[in-house]
C-alpha positions in Angstrom: 78.6 119.2 -102.3 76.0 116.5 -101.5 74.6 114.5 -104.4 70.9 114.0 -104.0 69.8 110.3 -104.4 67.0 109.5 -106.8 63.8 108.5 -105.2 63.6 104.7 -104.8 59.8 104.4 -105.3 58.0 106.8 -107.6 54.7 105.3 -106.4 55.2 106.5 -102.8 53.0 109.2 -101.3 54.7 112.4 -102.3 56.3 111.1 -105.5 53.0 110.0 -106.8 51.8 113.6 -107.0 54.0 113.9 -110.1 52.5 110.8 -111.7 49.0 111.9 -110.9 49.6 115.2 -112.7 50.9 113.3 -115.8 47.9 111.0 -115.9 45.5 113.9 -115.4 46.7 115.6 -118.5 48.6 113.0 -120.5 49.0 115.2 -123.6 50.5 118.1 -121.8 54.1 119.0 -122.0 55.0 119.3 -118.4 57.8 121.6 -117.1 59.4 121.4 -113.6 57.7 124.7 -112.6 54.3 123.2 -113.7 54.9 120.1 -111.5 56.1 122.2 -108.6 52.5 123.7 -108.5 51.3 120.2 -107.7 52.9 120.4 -104.3 56.3 118.9 -104.8 59.7 120.5 -105.0 61.4 120.8 -108.4 64.1 118.5 -107.1 61.7 115.8 -106.3 59.8 116.3 -109.5 63.1 116.0 -111.5 64.0 112.8 -109.6 60.6 111.2 -110.3 60.8 112.1 -114.0 64.3 110.6 -114.3 63.0 107.4 -112.8 59.9 107.5 -115.0 62.0 108.0 -118.1 64.2 105.1 -117.2 61.1 102.9 -116.9 59.9 104.2 -120.3 56.8 105.9 -119.1 57.7 109.4 -120.3 59.8 111.1 -122.9 61.9 114.1 -121.9 63.0 116.9 -124.2 66.0 118.8 -122.7 66.0 122.2 -124.3 67.2 124.5 -121.5 64.3 126.7 -120.4 62.1 125.0 -123.0 62.6 121.5 -121.5 59.5 119.4 -121.0 58.2 115.9 -120.2 55.3 114.1 -121.7 53.6 110.8 -120.8 53.9 108.2 -123.5 53.1 104.8 -121.9 50.1 105.4 -119.7 49.1 101.7 -119.6 52.5 100.5 -118.5 52.6 103.2 -115.8 49.2 102.1 -114.5 50.1 98.4 -114.6 53.3 98.9 -112.6 51.5 101.2 -110.2 49.0 98.4 -109.4 51.9 96.1 -108.7 53.3 98.6 -106.2 50.1 99.4 -104.3 47.0 97.8 -102.9 44.1 99.0 -100.8 45.6 96.9 -97.9 48.3 99.5 -97.6 45.8 101.9 -95.9 45.2 101.6 -92.1 41.8 100.1 -91.8 39.2 99.4 -89.1 35.9 97.6 -89.8 32.6 97.8 -88.0 29.1 96.5 -88.4 26.3 99.1 -89.0 22.6 98.2 -89.1 21.5 101.7 -90.1 19.9 101.8 -93.6 20.8 105.5 -93.8 24.3 105.0 -92.5 26.1 106.9 -95.3 23.8 110.0 -95.0 24.1 110.0 -91.2 27.8 109.4 -91.2 28.4 112.2 -93.7 26.3 114.6 -91.6 28.2 113.8 -88.4 31.6 114.1 -90.1 30.7 117.4 -91.6 29.3 118.6 -88.2 32.7 117.7 -86.6 34.5 119.4 -89.5 36.3 116.2 -90.4 37.5 115.9 -94.0 36.6 112.5 -95.6 36.3 110.8 -99.0 34.4 107.8 -100.2 36.1 105.0 -102.1 35.6 101.5 -103.4 31.9 100.5 -103.7 30.8 103.5 -101.7 32.1 105.6 -104.5 31.4 103.4 -107.5 27.7 103.1 -106.4 27.3 106.8 -106.8 28.7 106.7 -110.4 27.2 103.6 -111.9 26.6 100.6 -109.6 27.3 97.1 -111.0 28.8 94.6 -108.4 26.3 94.0 -105.6 28.4 95.1 -102.6 26.6 97.2 -100.0 29.7 97.8 -97.8 30.9 101.4 -96.9 34.5 102.5 -97.4 35.5 105.9 -96.0 38.9 107.6 -95.9 39.3 109.9 -92.9 41.7 112.9 -92.8 43.1 112.2 -89.3 46.5 111.8 -87.7 47.3 108.3 -86.6 47.3 109.4 -83.0 43.8 110.8 -83.3 42.4 107.8 -85.2 41.6 105.5 -82.2 39.9 108.2 -80.1 37.8 109.4 -83.0 36.7 105.9 -83.9 35.3 105.6 -80.3 33.2 108.7 -81.0 32.0 107.2 -84.2 31.0 104.0 -82.5 28.9 105.8 -80.0 27.3 108.4 -82.3 26.6 106.1 -85.3 25.8 102.9 -83.3 28.7 100.9 -84.8 29.5 97.4 -83.5 33.1 96.0 -83.5 33.1 92.4 -84.5 35.8 89.8 -83.9 36.2 89.7 -87.7 34.7 91.5 -90.7 31.9 94.1 -90.9 30.2 96.2 -93.5 31.8 99.6 -92.7 35.4 100.4 -93.2 37.2 103.6 -92.0 40.7 104.1 -93.3 43.6 106.4 -93.0 45.0 106.7 -96.6 48.4 105.6 -97.6 48.3 108.5 -100.1 47.6 111.2 -97.6 49.1 113.9 -99.9 46.5 113.3 -102.7 43.4 111.5 -101.5 41.7 114.6 -100.0 43.4 117.1 -102.4 41.9 115.5 -105.5 38.4 114.8 -104.2 35.4 115.2 -106.4 31.7 115.8 -105.5 29.2 113.2 -106.6 25.6 113.4 -105.5 26.6 115.7 -102.7 29.2 113.3 -101.3 33.0 113.8 -101.5 34.6 111.0 -103.5 38.2 110.1 -104.3 39.5 110.9 -107.8 38.9 108.5 -110.6 42.5 107.5 -110.5 42.5 106.7 -106.8 39.2 104.8 -107.2 40.8 102.8 -110.0 43.8 102.0 -107.9 41.7 100.9 -104.9 39.2 98.8 -106.9 41.8 97.1 -109.1 43.6 95.9 -105.9 40.5 94.9 -104.0 39.6 91.2 -104.6 37.5 89.4 -105.5 35.2 91.8 -107.4 37.1 95.1 -107.6 38.4 94.3 -111.1 34.9 93.5 -112.4 33.6 96.8 -111.0 36.5 98.7 -112.6 35.8 97.2 -116.0 32.1 98.3 -115.7 33.2 101.8 -114.9 35.6 101.9 -117.9 32.7 100.9 -120.1 30.4 103.4 -118.4 32.7 106.3 -119.1 33.5 105.1 -122.6 29.8 105.2 -123.6 29.9 108.8 -122.5 32.9 109.5 -124.7 35.1 109.9 -121.6 38.0 108.0 -120.0 37.7 106.6 -116.5 41.5 107.1 -116.0 
């Protein structure tokens, strides 16, 4: 009989699906079958919950078929997640665009090519409630790593993008969190945008003004009687 090892990093791609569920409904008493519906095996969910309990993020009630887990330290979980992740963990390529309608034209082209995408960072926050003046574009693409270079060449041609030696105002990225970024998209002003949680993680780990933008969004949602994350 082989003993399964506990997951080493609960903030990894697949394991994070469990945490995202807990944060989405923090008052819910989650069962393993519930979490399995999030796209993970019950074995992986159990391992993640064991590690989360050891870290003090959750409380677990072991009652046979009535067993459940509930999030109890949301702020601690988010703080530790920020220490384990940064936007830099995504594969990124930067370009320069001089098109004033870039986002509209880019979205139309990606939709035409049937490519799934999601806006993040300031591209997303501008659609919710702009604050920091940053006009750069940040777009996650749902592509395999082997497809990425060739498709970027198409984008360069079709969208008149320029590759600089360094920097640029347009970033295309392959997400570190491939299992969740596109699954949890939301639609804002006709554009697909990452979930509030992913936007929070990206902004909070994006210096120098990501934290400032995040604090504005927290206030924005609070005024509406809602929580940003």
